[in-house]
Structure formats: C-alpha cells, structure tokens
C-alpha positions as CSV (number, residue, x, y, z in Angstrom):
1,M,74.5,-15.1,20.2
2,A,76.2,-12.1,21.6
3,K,78.2,-12.2,24.8
4,G,77.4,-10.1,27.8
5,L,79.3,-7.0,28.7
6,G,82.6,-7.2,30.5
7,K,81.6,-4.3,32.8
8,G,78.5,-3.8,34.8
9,I,76.0,-0.9,35.1
10,N,78.2,0.8,37.6
11,A,80.8,1.4,34.9
12,F,78.4,3.9,33.6
13,F,76.6,5.1,36.8
14,P,78.8,4.6,39.9
15,E,76.6,7.2,41.6
16,I,73.8,4.6,41.8
17,D,75.8,2.7,44.5
18,E,76.3,5.9,46.4
19,Q,72.6,6.6,47.0
20,P,71.7,5.9,50.6
21,D,68.3,4.2,49.9
22,D,69.8,0.8,49.2
23,S,67.6,-1.2,51.6
24,I,65.7,-4.0,50.0
25,Q,61.9,-3.7,50.3
26,D,59.2,-6.2,49.6
27,I,56.7,-4.4,47.3
28,S,53.4,-5.6,45.9
29,I,53.7,-7.0,42.4
30,K,50.4,-5.3,41.5
31,E,52.0,-1.9,42.2
32,C,54.8,-2.5,39.6
33,R,54.7,-1.8,35.9
34,P,57.3,-2.2,33.1
35,N,59.9,0.4,32.3
36,P,58.3,2.7,29.7
37,Y,61.8,3.0,28.1
38,Q,62.4,-0.7,27.8
39,P,64.0,-1.2,24.4
40,R,63.3,-4.9,24.2
41,K,59.7,-5.6,23.3
42,T,59.9,-9.4,22.9
43,F,60.5,-11.7,25.8
44,H,60.9,-15.4,25.0
45,A,58.3,-17.5,26.7
46,D,60.7,-20.4,27.2
47,A,63.2,-18.2,29.1
48,I,60.4,-16.7,31.3
49,E,59.1,-20.2,32.1
50,E,62.6,-21.4,33.0
51,L,63.1,-18.4,35.3
52,K,59.6,-19.0,36.8
53,D,60.7,-22.5,37.8
54,S,63.9,-21.2,39.4
55,I,61.9,-18.6,41.3
56,L,59.5,-21.2,42.6
57,E,62.4,-23.3,43.9
58,Y,64.9,-20.7,45.1
59,G,62.9,-17.4,45.2
60,I,64.2,-14.1,43.6
61,I,67.9,-14.1,44.4
62,Q,68.7,-10.6,42.9
63,P,66.3,-7.8,43.9
64,L,64.8,-5.6,41.1
65,I,65.6,-1.9,40.8
66,V,62.5,0.3,40.7
67,R,61.6,3.9,40.7
68,K,58.7,5.4,42.7
69,S,56.0,6.8,40.4
70,I,52.6,8.5,40.9
71,K,50.9,5.1,40.6
72,G,53.2,2.5,42.3
73,Y,56.6,1.7,40.9
74,E,58.3,1.6,37.5
75,I,60.7,-1.3,36.9
76,V,64.2,0.1,36.0
77,V,66.1,-3.2,35.9
78,G,64.6,-6.7,36.2
79,E,61.6,-6.9,33.9
80,R,62.2,-10.6,33.1
81,R,62.2,-11.4,36.9
82,F,59.0,-9.3,37.2
83,R,57.3,-11.2,34.4
84,A,58.5,-14.6,35.8
85,A,57.4,-13.7,39.3
86,K,53.9,-12.9,38.0
87,E,53.8,-16.3,36.2
88,A,54.9,-17.9,39.5
89,G,51.9,-16.3,41.3
90,L,54.0,-14.2,43.7
91,E,52.3,-11.3,45.4
92,K,55.4,-9.4,46.5
93,I,58.9,-9.0,45.0
94,P,62.2,-7.8,46.6
95,A,63.3,-4.4,45.2
96,V,65.6,-1.5,45.8
97,V,63.9,1.9,45.2
98,K,66.0,4.5,43.4
99,E,65.5,8.1,42.5
100,L,66.2,8.3,38.8
101,S,65.5,10.7,36.0
102,D,63.8,9.6,32.7
103,E,67.2,9.8,31.0
104,K,68.8,7.5,33.6
105,M,66.0,5.0,33.3
106,M,66.5,4.9,29.5
107,E,70.2,4.4,29.8
108,L,69.9,1.7,32.5
109,A,67.4,-0.2,30.4
110,L,69.8,-0.2,27.5
111,L,72.6,-1.4,29.7
112,E,70.6,-4.2,31.2
113,N,69.8,-5.5,27.8
114,L,73.5,-5.4,26.8
115,Q,74.5,-7.4,29.9
116,R,72.2,-10.3,28.9
117,E,74.0,-13.1,27.1
118,D,71.3,-14.1,24.6
119,L,71.2,-10.9,22.5
120,T,71.3,-11.3,18.7
121,P,74.0,-9.3,16.8
122,I,71.3,-6.9,15.7
123,E,69.9,-6.4,19.2
124,E,73.5,-5.7,20.4
125,A,74.1,-3.3,17.5
126,H,70.9,-1.4,18.3
127,A,71.9,-1.2,22.0
128,Y,75.3,0.3,21.0
129,A,73.8,2.7,18.6
130,N,71.2,3.8,21.2
131,L,73.8,4.3,23.9
132,M,76.0,6.4,21.7
133,N,72.9,8.5,20.6
134,E,71.5,8.9,24.1
135,L,74.8,9.5,25.9
136,K,76.2,11.6,23.0
137,I,79.5,9.6,23.0
138,T,81.7,8.3,20.2
139,Q,82.6,4.6,19.4
140,E,86.0,5.2,21.0
141,E,84.4,6.4,24.3
142,L,81.9,3.6,24.3
143,S,84.6,1.1,23.7
144,K,86.6,2.3,26.8
145,R,83.5,2.4,29.0
146,L,82.3,-1.1,28.1
147,G,85.6,-2.9,27.8
148,K,84.7,-3.8,24.2
149,S,87.0,-3.3,21.2
150,R,86.2,-0.4,19.0
151,S,86.2,-2.7,15.9
152,H,83.7,-5.0,17.6
153,I,81.3,-2.1,18.2
154,A,81.9,-0.6,14.7
155,N,81.4,-4.0,12.9
156,L,78.1,-4.5,14.7
157,V,76.7,-1.0,14.3
158,R,77.5,-1.1,10.5
159,L,75.1,-4.1,10.2
160,L,72.3,-1.6,10.8
161,S,73.1,0.0,7.4
162,L,71.9,-3.2,5.7
163,P,68.3,-3.3,4.3
164,D,65.6,-4.1,6.8
165,Q,64.9,-7.5,5.1
166,V,68.6,-8.5,5.6
167,I,68.6,-7.3,9.2
168,A,65.6,-9.4,9.9
169,Y,67.4,-12.5,8.5
170,I,70.4,-11.8,10.8
171,S,68.0,-11.4,13.7
172,N,66.4,-14.7,13.2
173,G,69.6,-16.5,12.4
174,E,69.1,-17.2,8.7
175,I,72.1,-15.0,8.0
176,S,75.2,-14.9,10.3
177,M,77.0,-11.9,11.6
178,G,80.0,-12.9,9.5
179,Q,77.9,-13.1,6.3
180,G,76.3,-9.8,7.2
181,R,79.7,-8.1,7.5
182,A,80.7,-9.6,4.1
183,L,77.5,-8.2,2.5
184,L,78.5,-4.7,3.5
185,G,81.3,-5.0,1.0
186,L,79.1,-5.6,-2.0
187,K,79.4,-2.6,-4.3
188,D,76.3,-3.0,-6.4
189,K,73.5,-2.7,-3.9
190,S,70.9,-3.7,-6.5
191,K,72.4,-7.2,-6.3
192,L,72.1,-7.4,-2.5
193,I,68.7,-9.0,-2.0
194,P,69.1,-11.6,-4.9
195,F,72.5,-12.5,-3.4
196,V,71.1,-12.9,0.1
197,N,68.4,-15.2,-1.3
198,K,71.1,-17.2,-2.9
199,I,72.9,-17.5,0.4
200,R,69.8,-18.8,2.1
201,R,68.9,-21.1,-0.7
202,E,72.3,-22.7,-1.2
203,K,73.4,-22.5,2.5
204,L,76.6,-20.7,1.6
205,N,79.2,-20.3,4.4
206,V,81.1,-17.1,5.2
207,R,84.1,-17.9,3.0
208,Q,81.9,-18.7,0.0
209,V,80.0,-15.5,0.5
210,E,83.3,-13.5,0.6
211,Q,84.6,-15.1,-2.5
212,L,81.4,-14.5,-4.5
213,I,81.3,-10.9,-3.4
214,T,84.9,-10.4,-4.6
215,Q,83.9,-11.8,-8.0
216,L,80.8,-9.6,-8.1
217,N,82.8,-6.5,-7.3
218,E,85.4,-7.2,-10.0
219,K,84.7,-5.3,-13.3
220,P,84.3,-7.9,-16.1
221,K,86.6,-7.5,-19.1
222,S,84.8,-6.8,-22.4
223,K,86.5,-9.4,-24.5
224,K,88.9,-11.5,-22.6
225,E,87.6,-13.8,-19.9
226,K,88.5,-12.6,-16.4
227,P,91.1,-14.9,-14.9
228,K,90.3,-16.4,-11.6
229,K,92.0,-14.8,-8.6
230,D,94.7,-16.8,-6.9
231,V,93.5,-18.9,-3.9
232,F,96.4,-17.4,-1.9
233,L,95.2,-13.9,-2.5
234,L,91.6,-14.8,-1.7
235,E,92.7,-16.2,1.6
236,R,94.8,-13.1,2.4
237,E,91.8,-10.9,1.5
238,S,89.6,-12.9,4.0
239,I,92.2,-12.5,6.8
240,L,92.4,-8.7,6.2
241,R,88.6,-8.4,6.1
242,D,88.3,-10.1,9.5
243,R,91.1,-8.1,11.0
244,L,90.0,-4.7,9.7
245,G,86.3,-5.3,9.7
246,T,85.7,-3.9,6.2
247,G,85.9,-4.8,2.5
248,V,89.4,-5.5,1.2
249,S,90.6,-6.3,-2.4
250,I,94.1,-7.4,-3.4
251,Q,95.2,-7.0,-7.0
252,R,98.4,-8.5,-8.3
253,G,100.0,-7.1,-11.5
254,K,103.1,-8.1,-13.5
255,R,105.5,-5.9,-11.6
256,K,103.5,-4.7,-8.6
257,G,100.2,-5.1,-6.8
258,K,97.8,-3.0,-4.7
259,I,95.5,-3.5,-1.7
260,E,92.2,-1.6,-1.6
261,I,90.6,-1.1,1.8
262,E,87.1,0.3,2.0
263,F,85.8,2.8,4.6
264,Y,82.4,4.4,5.0
265,T,82.9,7.4,7.3
266,D,85.7,9.5,8.7
267,D,85.2,7.6,12.0
268,D,85.5,4.3,10.2
269,L,88.8,5.5,8.5
270,E,90.2,6.4,11.9
271,R,89.3,3.0,13.3
272,I,91.1,1.2,10.4
273,I,94.2,3.4,10.8
274,E,94.3,2.6,14.5
275,V,94.1,-1.2,13.8
276,L,96.9,-0.9,11.2
277,E,99.1,1.1,13.6
278,K,98.8,-1.6,16.2
279,E,100.1,-4.3,13.9
C-alpha cells in the first residue's frame, strides 16, 4: 500500500491557514453533503465501521473542513469522518467553514486522498496525474511540493499507460507495483496480457518477471540457439531497472559491451539523466 505524503495540505495552500474564519462550529449532519469533486468513489465498509467505533468512544477529534453552499454545506475534507458519523447516529459534527472556489475544492480533495496511508499504487498514480493536470505543474515541481522523489512519481504515473485490465490487477493486488513496472519494459505489447495471465497463474515474483521479459525482448537467432544471459548481467540489469525506473538491457560482446536504457518521453529522459548525474 502507498505511504502518505510527507507534507500536508498547507504545503499547497498556506493561505487556508490565513483565513480568519477558523472557529470550529457544530453543524447539522443533515445539512452536509459530500464533495462533488471527490476523486475516491469507493469507501471500504470495514474502515468506516472502525472509524465509527472510534467516534462513538472518543468523538470526532479532528474537525471537518466544509464550504457553505446554497443548500447547507459541502464537505471539502473529511468525507470518511462524515460517513462514519452518520453511521454512529450523530446529529451534529464539528467543522471549520472555509470560502473556497470549485478549483480549490478539487485540489484539496485530491490532496486529502494522497495523505491517506491506504492508497493503492494506482490510486496514488491517478492522484499525482490529476494534481499535475489540475495545477498545470511538471513532475519536478510536484516532487518539490510534495517532498516525494521525481522517480517515485514518474514510476507510478507510468503505470497508468498499462492496459485497463492490468491496471485493475494492480489495484486489487493480483499484480504488484514492481511487476507492473517490469511489464512496462515488454517491447511486444501483443504478448502483454498472456504474460500477465502467466504471472497470475504461476505466482511469479518480480525477479522472475524481469528475467522472462528480458528473454522475450531478445531477438531469437534464426539458426543457432540463443545462449542464456549470464546471471551476473541479469542481476546488474535488475539493479539498474530499480535505480532508473525503466527498462535496461546489458549486452556483452567479445571485446566490448553495451547498456541500453529505455525512455518514453523527453521528460522521462531528463529524469533518467538527473538520476545518472547524481551517481
């Protein structure tokens, strides 16, 4: 599962703390409705039930953030607490009322989801992609603002280029993030789904997936049998893939060898160059 962010919402919107209307109010739960820009559509029943039990024992420790609307209030941050409070039968909930535009509401909803610690790699990837799209910022800018490495963000966002079926397997845990990253290096995309089914069927680990992809990417010789790649080279390829976050192939000849590093966009190339320069 993905880790929460190192920086809070104020890293994006310090002006929120500067607003004078920070007094906590008790508002009717019947007057509240979910954030219309909430990117997360599924809330796990077990997590809501656990939070409900905590609310019944200790109350709502952290107030929600809401926005006044024509009909009551729209929840900006704290929809899980709102849902759990309804389950607990509360009539009122503590909240701080803020004046926010539709754009700010969307951005805050995305950030709240990123701060949760139970996001899947795909949910985290979508959150990064949405933030870059909505805020019109680059991976480098997002990296600095969130305190996350650029390679971490790039590796996750690249998972979204996989077929929907594979993305679904990563979301439900049948395929790991490491396996998903390795699949990006498969050159013949027509082999992708059959290969994914093989991973699921045979319970292959990340190292096995990487080795098989290397074999699939190698062009077969017409007459002579292709010699197996040295175990030492396979291990070094795996190390470089993890460090650079992309497909890497090492070929050794009689007098010299070569290292092939894959990149998909100009931005991806710049990221790889930055990683190499730091070494």
